[in-house]
C-alpha positions, 0 to 999 in steps of 0.5 A: 245687746252690745255687738260681739265684734264691738266688745271684742275690739274694745277688749283688744284695745284695752289688752295692752294696759292689762299686759302692762299692769301684769308686768309691773305697771306704769313704772316698769321701765325697759333696759334698766340696770339689773345687778347682774340678773338676767334670767326668768326671775328678772323683774324687768324681763317682762317689761323688756319683752313688752318694750321689744314688742311695743306693748309698753308704749301702747299700754301707757297710751291706753292708760293715758286715754283711760284718764280722759274717759268719763268717770262713769265708764272708767270702772267698766273699762278697767274691769274689761282691761282686767279680762286680758285676752278673753273674748266672752260673748256679750251676755256673759260679759254683761252678766259678769260685769253686773255681778261685780259692779252692778247696783247692790239692789239688783244683785241682792234681788237675784240672790234672793230669787236664786235662794227662793228657786233653790228652796222650791226645787228642794220642796219639789224634790220631796213632794214630787212624783216617785217612780211608778206613783202618780203626781199628788196635789202637793207635788203639783203645787210644788212643781208650779212654785218651782216654775214660778220661782225659776221665771222670777229668777230669770227676770231678775237676771235679765234685769242685771244683764240689761244693766251690764249691757247698758254699761258695756255700751256706754263704755264702748261709745265713750272709747270709740267716740260714739261710733258703735251705738248702732243696734 
């Protein structure tokens, strides 16, 4: 799993681009004529604030650097930049990334196993033991089916998370120049 400090450093490096995009993108220019506007509704106010803090230039530099990244990791880096100031744990980031950008086959498999587990849980709720009554054979079979479905679902999710983690590692390696691949 990607180290939390590497993930958080990558998110911090990409954050100026997210702020730039939120302020109007690369075409945002500070200190332009505004036809008398000057309050909170001023469309350039956000760009001016970014310029004053130096974030505008850093955001543009991140954008230029993203253009030099290998094509395979660009979607991951853009996805991370959209997360702004969030600092998720690595497993959560890998799961969310894979849930949005992962291979359709892996996502469909997880969806199918989740539906199977939910159906098994409903069967167990019907056939399972009632208060004060012994467990029946039917209830025991439903319980075993539910546990098996839960294990299958967890395996499918682990495969999806492993894909997401591999993509996060590849993006970090590309961004930091392959200095972060130590386990």
